[in-house]
Residue frames as a rotation matrix with the C-alpha (Angstrom) as fourth column:
MET 1
0.834 -0.173 0.524 -17.77
-0.450 0.335 0.828 14.59
-0.318 -0.926 0.201 1.23
SER 2
0.451 -0.757 -0.473 -14.22
-0.419 0.288 -0.861 13.29
0.788 0.586 -0.188 1.19
SER 3
0.982 -0.188 0.015 -11.80
0.095 0.562 0.822 11.11
-0.163 -0.805 0.570 3.14
ASP 4
0.435 -0.897 -0.074 -8.14
-0.854 -0.386 -0.348 11.31
0.284 0.215 -0.934 3.86
ILE 5
0.764 -0.133 0.632 -7.61
-0.229 0.859 0.458 7.63
-0.603 -0.495 0.626 4.48
GLY 6
0.615 -0.584 0.530 -5.49
0.787 0.415 -0.456 7.40
0.047 0.698 0.715 1.36
ASP 7
-0.423 -0.882 -0.211 -2.58
0.858 -0.464 0.221 9.70
-0.293 -0.087 0.952 0.48
GLU 8
-0.963 0.180 0.199 -4.96
-0.072 -0.887 0.456 12.12
0.259 0.425 0.867 -1.22
ARG 9
-0.517 0.849 0.111 -8.53
-0.429 -0.145 -0.892 13.20
-0.741 -0.509 0.439 -0.50
LEU 10
-0.973 0.229 0.038 -11.10
0.181 0.647 0.741 10.96
0.145 0.727 -0.671 -2.18
SER 11
-0.426 0.899 0.102 -14.74
-0.855 -0.437 0.278 11.36
0.295 0.031 0.955 -2.94
SER 12
-0.722 0.209 0.660 -17.01
-0.300 0.764 -0.571 8.97
-0.623 -0.610 -0.489 -1.05
ASP 13
0.266 0.851 -0.453 -19.41
-0.828 -0.039 -0.560 8.97
-0.494 0.524 0.694 -4.04
SER 14
0.484 -0.165 -0.860 -17.25
-0.604 0.648 -0.464 6.32
0.634 0.743 0.214 -5.69
ASP 15
0.594 -0.150 0.791 -16.77
-0.748 0.260 0.611 4.15
-0.297 -0.954 0.042 -2.66
LEU 16
0.827 -0.259 0.499 -15.51
0.295 0.956 0.009 1.10
-0.479 0.140 0.866 -4.56
GLY 17
0.673 -0.616 0.410 -13.17
0.327 -0.250 -0.911 3.16
0.663 0.748 0.033 -6.78
ALA 18
0.453 -0.467 0.760 -11.81
-0.742 -0.669 0.031 4.99
0.494 -0.578 -0.650 -3.71
LEU 19
0.705 -0.141 0.695 -11.30
-0.464 0.649 0.603 1.69
-0.536 -0.747 0.392 -1.90
GLU 20
0.824 -0.435 0.363 -9.46
0.565 0.672 -0.479 0.19
-0.036 0.600 0.799 -4.87
TYR 21
0.525 -0.624 0.579 -7.26
-0.083 -0.715 -0.694 3.27
0.847 0.316 -0.427 -5.04
ILE 22
0.503 -0.274 0.820 -6.46
-0.857 -0.278 0.433 2.97
0.109 -0.921 -0.374 -1.35
LEU 23
0.862 -0.091 0.498 -5.69
-0.097 0.935 0.340 -0.73
-0.497 -0.342 0.798 -1.49
ASP 24
0.707 -0.575 0.412 -3.06
0.683 0.403 -0.609 -0.27
0.184 0.712 0.677 -4.13
ARG 25
0.485 -0.563 0.669 -1.16
-0.339 -0.827 -0.449 2.62
0.806 -0.009 -0.592 -2.45
GLN 26
-0.528 -0.755 -0.388 1.52
0.173 0.352 -0.920 2.27
0.831 -0.553 -0.055 0.15
VAL 27
0.283 0.672 -0.685 -0.09
0.809 0.217 0.547 1.74
0.516 -0.708 -0.482 3.55
THR 28
-0.057 -0.265 0.963 -0.27
-0.165 -0.948 -0.271 4.93
0.985 -0.174 0.010 5.61
ASP 29
-0.954 -0.298 0.008 0.07
-0.015 0.020 -1.000 5.54
0.298 -0.954 -0.024 9.33
LYS 30
-0.422 0.883 0.206 -3.67
-0.894 -0.369 -0.253 6.29
-0.147 -0.291 0.945 9.46
GLN 31
0.334 0.492 -0.804 -4.49
-0.651 0.737 0.181 2.98
0.682 0.463 0.566 7.82
MET 32
-0.473 -0.545 -0.692 -2.17
0.131 0.734 -0.667 1.15
0.871 -0.406 -0.276 10.20
GLY 33
-0.906 0.194 0.377 -4.03
-0.423 -0.375 -0.825 2.92
-0.019 -0.907 0.422 13.02
ILE 34
0.139 0.976 -0.169 -7.37
-0.965 0.172 0.200 1.52
0.224 0.135 0.965 11.71
ILE 35
0.151 -0.145 -0.978 -5.84
-0.140 0.976 -0.166 -1.97
0.979 0.162 0.127 11.83
LYS 36
-0.825 -0.541 -0.163 -4.52
0.115 0.122 -0.986 -1.39
0.553 -0.832 -0.039 15.36
SER 37
-0.590 0.651 0.477 -7.92
-0.805 -0.519 -0.287 -0.10
0.061 -0.554 0.831 16.45
LEU 38
0.288 0.664 -0.689 -9.40
-0.530 0.710 0.463 -3.55
0.797 0.232 0.557 15.70
GLY 39
0.812 -0.059 0.581 -7.43
-0.531 0.341 0.776 -4.75
-0.244 -0.938 0.245 18.72
GLY 40
-0.002 -0.953 -0.304 -4.08
-0.956 0.091 -0.280 -6.43
0.294 0.290 -0.911 19.10
HIS 41
0.320 0.141 0.937 -5.31
-0.704 0.697 0.135 -9.74
-0.634 -0.703 0.322 20.44
MET 42
0.889 -0.015 0.457 -4.36
0.279 0.811 -0.515 -11.50
-0.363 0.585 0.725 17.14
TRP 43
0.641 -0.651 -0.407 -1.00
-0.709 -0.705 0.009 -9.75
-0.293 0.283 -0.913 16.75
ARG 44
-0.263 -0.754 0.602 0.98
-0.404 0.652 0.641 -13.03
-0.876 -0.075 -0.477 16.65
GLN 45
0.083 0.417 0.905 -1.20
0.622 0.688 -0.374 -14.59
-0.779 0.594 -0.202 13.98
PHE 46
0.951 0.270 -0.152 -1.26
0.083 -0.694 -0.715 -11.38
-0.298 0.667 -0.683 11.99
GLY 47
0.240 -0.941 -0.237 2.55
-0.804 -0.330 0.496 -11.24
-0.545 0.071 -0.836 12.10
ARG 48
-0.394 -0.393 0.831 2.84
0.064 0.890 0.452 -14.79
-0.917 0.231 -0.325 10.86
CYS 49
0.471 0.584 0.661 0.46
0.679 0.238 -0.694 -14.19
-0.563 0.776 -0.285 8.00
LEU 50
0.913 -0.199 -0.356 2.63
-0.329 -0.874 -0.356 -11.17
-0.241 0.442 -0.864 7.03
GLY 51
0.698 -0.635 -0.330 5.59
0.042 0.496 -0.867 -13.56
0.715 0.592 0.373 6.74
PHE 52
0.059 -0.686 0.725 7.26
-0.910 -0.335 -0.243 -13.08
0.410 -0.645 -0.645 10.10
THR 53
-0.223 -0.257 -0.940 8.78
0.007 0.964 -0.266 -16.19
0.975 -0.066 -0.213 11.68
ASP 54
0.723 0.433 -0.538 8.12
0.477 0.250 0.843 -17.44
0.499 -0.866 -0.026 15.17
GLU 55
-0.131 -0.870 -0.475 11.54
0.991 -0.124 -0.047 -16.05
-0.018 -0.477 0.879 16.05
ASP 56
-0.674 -0.005 0.739 10.52
0.237 -0.948 0.211 -12.58
0.700 0.317 0.640 14.82
VAL 57
0.330 0.917 0.223 7.34
-0.058 -0.216 0.975 -12.71
0.942 -0.335 -0.017 16.89
THR 58
0.587 -0.199 -0.785 9.20
0.780 0.398 0.482 -13.92
0.216 -0.895 0.389 19.96
GLU 59
-0.508 -0.861 0.020 11.76
0.839 -0.500 -0.216 -11.12
0.196 -0.093 0.976 19.51
ILE 60
-0.399 0.454 0.797 9.00
-0.050 -0.878 0.476 -8.50
0.916 0.150 0.373 19.42
GLU 61
0.663 0.692 -0.286 7.42
0.188 0.216 0.958 -10.02
0.724 -0.689 0.013 22.46
SER 62
0.299 -0.624 -0.721 10.70
0.953 0.227 0.199 -9.98
0.040 -0.747 0.663 24.40
ARG 63
-0.686 -0.565 0.459 11.50
0.582 -0.804 -0.121 -6.36
0.438 0.184 0.880 23.31
PHE 64
-0.562 0.593 0.577 8.09
-0.515 -0.797 0.316 -5.08
0.647 -0.119 0.754 24.40
PRO 65
-0.726 0.212 -0.654 7.15
0.423 0.888 -0.182 -7.38
0.542 -0.409 -0.734 27.33
THR 66
-0.620 0.515 -0.592 5.14
0.564 -0.232 -0.792 -4.88
-0.546 -0.825 -0.146 29.36
ASP 67
-0.779 0.395 -0.486 3.53
-0.587 -0.733 0.345 -3.12
-0.220 0.554 0.803 26.36
GLY 68
0.090 0.906 0.413 0.04
-0.369 0.416 -0.831 -4.11
-0.925 -0.078 0.372 25.33
ASN 69
-0.105 -0.040 0.994 -0.80
0.640 0.762 0.098 -6.15
-0.761 0.647 -0.055 22.30
ARG 70
0.904 0.421 0.078 -1.70
0.343 -0.604 -0.719 -3.07
-0.255 0.677 -0.690 20.28
GLU 71
0.523 -0.796 -0.305 1.90
-0.694 -0.605 0.390 -1.93
-0.495 0.008 -0.869 20.62
LYS 72
-0.341 -0.631 0.696 3.13
-0.061 0.754 0.654 -5.30
-0.938 0.180 -0.296 19.50
LEU 73
0.404 0.547 0.733 0.76
0.769 0.230 -0.596 -5.16
-0.495 0.805 -0.328 16.53
HIS 74
0.921 -0.120 -0.371 2.17
-0.221 -0.944 -0.245 -1.68
-0.321 0.308 -0.896 15.83
GLN 75
0.016 -0.999 0.041 5.70
-0.625 0.022 0.780 -3.09
-0.780 -0.038 -0.624 15.78
ILE 76
-0.179 0.034 0.983 4.61
0.531 0.845 0.068 -5.87
-0.828 0.534 -0.169 13.42
LEU 77
0.766 0.555 0.325 3.00
0.582 -0.383 -0.718 -3.34
-0.274 0.739 -0.616 11.06
ARG 78
0.733 -0.546 -0.406 5.94
-0.506 -0.836 0.211 -0.95
-0.455 0.051 -0.889 11.28
ARG 79
-0.249 -0.881 0.402 8.47
-0.314 0.466 0.827 -3.71
-0.916 0.079 -0.393 10.48
TRP 80
0.071 0.364 0.929 6.34
0.729 0.616 -0.297 -5.06
-0.680 0.699 -0.221 7.65
LYS 81
0.958 0.284 -0.036 6.12
0.203 -0.762 -0.615 -1.56
-0.203 0.582 -0.788 6.09
SER 82
0.380 -0.900 -0.216 9.86
-0.697 -0.431 0.573 -1.08
-0.609 -0.067 -0.791 6.50
ARG 83
-0.226 -0.443 0.868 10.51
0.117 0.872 0.476 -4.53
-0.967 0.209 -0.145 4.92
TYR 84
0.008 0.387 0.922 8.41
0.911 0.378 -0.166 -3.87
-0.413 0.841 -0.349 1.78
GLY 85
-0.837 -0.378 -0.395 8.74
0.230 -0.899 0.372 -0.09
-0.496 0.220 0.840 1.38
GLU 86
-0.628 0.555 -0.546 6.55
-0.724 -0.674 0.148 1.21
-0.286 0.488 0.824 -1.40
LYS 87
-0.587 0.354 -0.728 5.30
-0.325 0.720 0.613 -2.29
0.741 0.596 -0.308 -2.08
ALA 88
-0.905 0.259 -0.337 3.71
0.415 0.368 -0.832 -2.41
-0.091 -0.893 -0.440 1.37
THR 89
-0.653 0.745 0.134 0.14
-0.503 -0.559 0.660 -1.91
0.567 0.363 0.740 0.22
LEU 90
-0.270 0.664 0.697 -3.10
-0.837 0.197 -0.511 -2.78
-0.476 -0.721 0.503 2.00
ARG 91
0.624 0.511 -0.591 -3.93
-0.752 0.599 -0.277 -5.18
0.213 0.617 0.758 -0.82
LYS 92
-0.124 -0.769 -0.627 -0.65
-0.347 0.626 -0.699 -7.09
0.930 0.131 -0.344 -0.24
MET 93
-0.821 -0.148 0.551 -1.31
-0.567 0.105 -0.817 -7.15
0.063 -0.983 -0.170 3.50
LEU 94
-0.003 0.933 0.360 -4.95
-0.851 0.187 -0.491 -8.26
-0.526 -0.308 0.793 3.21
ASP 95
0.539 0.141 -0.831 -4.23
-0.684 0.649 -0.334 -10.82
0.492 0.748 0.446 0.53
ALA 96
-0.536 -0.800 -0.270 -1.49
-0.412 0.527 -0.743 -12.34
0.737 -0.287 -0.612 2.70
CYS 97
-0.826 0.237 0.511 -3.95
-0.488 0.154 -0.859 -12.67
-0.283 -0.959 -0.012 5.59
ASP 98
0.115 0.931 -0.348 -6.76
-0.991 0.085 -0.101 -13.91
-0.064 0.356 0.932 3.40
HIS 99
0.207 -0.153 -0.966 -5.02
-0.425 0.876 -0.230 -17.28
0.881 0.458 0.117 3.06
GLN 100
-0.822 -0.562 -0.097 -4.53
-0.098 0.306 -0.947 -17.70
0.562 -0.769 -0.306 6.77
ASP 101
-0.222 0.748 -0.626 -6.77
0.871 0.441 0.218 -18.34
0.438 -0.496 -0.749 9.78
VAL 102
-0.757 -0.047 -0.651 -6.68
0.404 -0.818 -0.410 -14.67
-0.513 -0.574 0.638 10.63
ASP 103
0.038 0.863 0.503 -10.10
0.997 -0.069 0.043 -13.24
0.071 0.500 -0.863 9.88
ILE 104
-0.238 -0.286 -0.928 -8.97
0.509 -0.851 0.132 -9.71
-0.828 -0.441 0.348 9.21
LYS 105
-0.905 -0.186 0.383 -9.51
0.425 -0.367 0.827 -8.87
-0.013 0.911 0.411 5.50
GLY 106
-0.135 0.938 0.320 -13.29
0.718 -0.130 0.684 -8.40
0.683 0.322 -0.655 5.67
VAL 107
0.439 0.277 -0.855 -13.03
0.863 -0.394 0.315 -6.50
-0.250 -0.876 -0.412 8.94
VAL 108
-0.443 -0.727 -0.525 -10.43
0.482 -0.687 0.544 -4.09
-0.756 -0.012 0.655 7.60
VAL 109
-0.842 0.208 0.498 -12.22
0.441 -0.268 0.857 -3.51
0.312 0.941 0.134 4.33
SER 110
0.217 0.970 -0.107 -15.49
0.843 -0.132 0.521 -2.89
0.491 -0.203 -0.847 6.21
LYS 111
0.299 -0.160 -0.941 -13.74
0.741 -0.582 0.335 -0.42
-0.601 -0.797 -0.055 8.55
LEU 112
-0.805 -0.589 -0.064 -12.15
0.385 -0.602 0.700 1.42
-0.451 0.539 0.712 5.57
ARG 113
-0.515 0.690 0.508 -15.54
0.609 -0.122 0.784 1.68
0.603 0.713 -0.357 3.89
GLN 114
0.461 0.647 -0.607 -17.06
0.887 -0.316 0.337 3.10
0.027 -0.694 -0.720 7.11
GLN 115
-0.134 -0.622 -0.771 -14.29
0.577 -0.682 0.450 5.64
-0.805 -0.385 0.450 7.27
LEU 116
-0.905 -0.183 0.385 -14.86
0.426 -0.383 0.820 6.64
-0.003 0.905 0.424 3.67
ARG 117
-0.067 0.973 0.222 -18.56
0.727 -0.105 0.679 7.14
0.684 0.207 -0.700 4.27
LYS 118
0.347 0.202 -0.916 -18.03
0.899 -0.350 0.263 9.12
-0.267 -0.915 -0.303 7.48
GLN 119
-0.232 -0.619 -0.750 -15.74
0.404 -0.763 0.505 11.76
-0.885 -0.186 0.428 5.99
């Protein structure tokens, strides 16, 4: 069994090793999709924990006023990935949010593990 959550296919037999590998690679569109699938209701807080200012968050809100929160979360993630390039890893993202009131790290890691086991 294997998973394509990372850039390469990984064996689910070494769940922890695969997860560590994924955490240290540049975040992929599929991984961002997993984060978006958790719901966008915390997109503002998530943006702030990733280093976006209140002005950045307000600008996204004003540019996408009729779009749902998932689209706004998508914009936050897209801009964050663009800002950090190859250094935009899941570990960097989750560590940033681990120090905030956004309870996302455990949820994302759990979701990634589920995906690894499914495929």
